[in-house]
DRENTOR-824554 format. One line per 8 residues: number of its first residue (from 1); their letters; for each residue x negated, y negated, z negated of C-alpha. Coordinates in Angstrom, 2 decimals. Layout:
REM residues N
NUM = A = X/Y/Z | ...;
//
This chain:
REM residues 110
1 = MKLIFKWL = -131.69/-121.20/-163.92 | -132.69/-122.99/-160.72 | -129.68/-121.53/-158.89 | -127.25/-122.73/-161.58 | -128.81/-126.20/-161.54 | -128.48/-126.37/-157.75 | -124.88/-125.17/-157.98 | -124.04/-127.90/-160.53;
9 = LSAAALLL = -125.71/-130.54/-158.35 | -123.82/-129.28/-155.29 | -120.54/-129.60/-157.19 | -121.51/-133.14/-158.19 | -122.37/-133.86/-154.54 | -118.93/-132.62/-153.51 | -117.35/-134.98/-156.03 | -119.47/-137.80/-154.62;
17 = VAHLYSGV = -118.31/-136.96/-151.08 | -114.71/-137.07/-152.30 | -115.39/-140.43/-153.95 | -117.09/-141.92/-150.87 | -114.69/-140.60/-148.23 | -110.91/-140.54/-148.63 | -110.41/-137.61/-146.23 | -111.87/-135.21/-148.80;
25 = QVHNFTAA = -110.09/-134.75/-152.13 | -111.33/-132.82/-155.15 | -109.08/-132.72/-158.21 | -111.67/-132.14/-160.95 | -115.17/-130.84/-161.64 | -113.96/-127.25/-162.01 | -112.42/-127.40/-158.54 | -115.69/-128.87/-157.25;
33 = LIASLVIG = -117.64/-125.98/-158.83 | -115.37/-123.40/-157.22 | -115.38/-125.24/-153.88 | -119.17/-125.48/-153.78 | -119.37/-121.76/-154.57 | -116.91/-120.90/-151.78 | -118.70/-123.19/-149.30 | -121.98/-121.51/-150.20;
41 = LLNTVLRP = -120.49/-118.05/-149.77 | -118.93/-118.96/-146.42 | -122.23/-120.43/-145.24 | -124.04/-117.27/-146.31 | -121.63/-114.70/-144.90 | -119.58/-116.23/-142.09 | -121.79/-118.99/-140.67 | -124.50/-116.68/-139.21;
49 = VLVVLTLP = -121.83/-114.71/-137.37 | -120.32/-117.89/-135.94 | -123.73/-119.21/-134.95 | -124.45/-116.04/-132.98 | -121.01/-115.99/-131.37 | -121.24/-119.64/-130.32 | -124.87/-119.50/-129.20 | -124.14/-120.28/-125.52;
57 = VTILTLGL = -122.14/-123.39/-126.44 | -124.80/-124.40/-128.95 | -127.48/-124.14/-126.30 | -125.40/-126.14/-123.79 | -124.82/-128.91/-126.34 | -128.47/-128.86/-127.46 | -127.50/-127.78/-130.97 | -124.77/-130.34/-131.56;
65 = FLFVVNAL = -122.12/-127.61/-131.76 | -123.64/-126.58/-135.11 | -121.98/-129.67/-136.56 | -118.65/-128.16/-135.50 | -119.57/-124.85/-137.15 | -120.45/-126.68/-140.38 | -117.17/-128.58/-140.25 | -115.26/-125.33/-139.75;
73 = MFWSASGL = -116.92/-123.84/-142.85 | -116.06/-126.95/-144.86 | -112.47/-126.99/-143.58 | -111.93/-123.28/-144.14 | -113.09/-123.63/-147.75 | -110.44/-126.28/-148.26 | -107.84/-123.93/-146.82 | -108.77/-121.22/-149.32;
81 = LAGFHVTG = -108.69/-123.39/-152.45 | -105.99/-125.34/-154.21 | -108.06/-128.08/-155.89 | -110.06/-128.97/-152.78 | -108.35/-130.59/-149.80 | -109.59/-131.90/-146.45 | -107.05/-133.83/-144.38 | -108.12/-132.63/-140.92;
89 = FAAALIGS = -110.95/-131.58/-138.66 | -112.38/-135.09/-138.30 | -112.40/-135.42/-142.09 | -114.07/-132.01/-142.33 | -116.74/-133.13/-139.86 | -117.50/-136.33/-141.75 | -117.28/-134.58/-145.12 | -119.59/-131.79/-144.03;
97 = LLYSALGI = -122.12/-134.31/-142.72 | -122.11/-136.16/-146.05 | -122.24/-132.91/-148.03 | -125.12/-131.61/-145.90 | -127.07/-134.84/-146.31 | -126.61/-134.65/-150.07 | -127.59/-130.97/-149.95 | -130.88/-131.91/-148.29;
105 = VIDSVV = -131.55/-134.39/-151.09 | -130.70/-131.73/-153.69 | -133.01/-129.20/-152.03 | -135.87/-131.71/-152.02 | -135.33/-132.50/-155.71 | -134.98/-128.89/-156.84;
//
């Protein structure tokens, strides 16, 4: 039950990101549900591999390169889905920052 509630709140957070920032577009709540699921799956499966592969760059940038990895996950999710669109890498970076900040709030509430 907790997982479903967090998933619904993450979809609502994605809709809020799309409302706050014009570079991220979500067509409806169903697209937001699917997009939040895909983002979660990409962060679970692909992100650890990218973090290990980019470890030297991450160390050189004192961890700031992880923002780029998060943006790539966000942007790749938009490339996989039809109802979720990010206009470019800069929009993915800003959108992923907003989505991550809202995710921290969701984690603290749940």
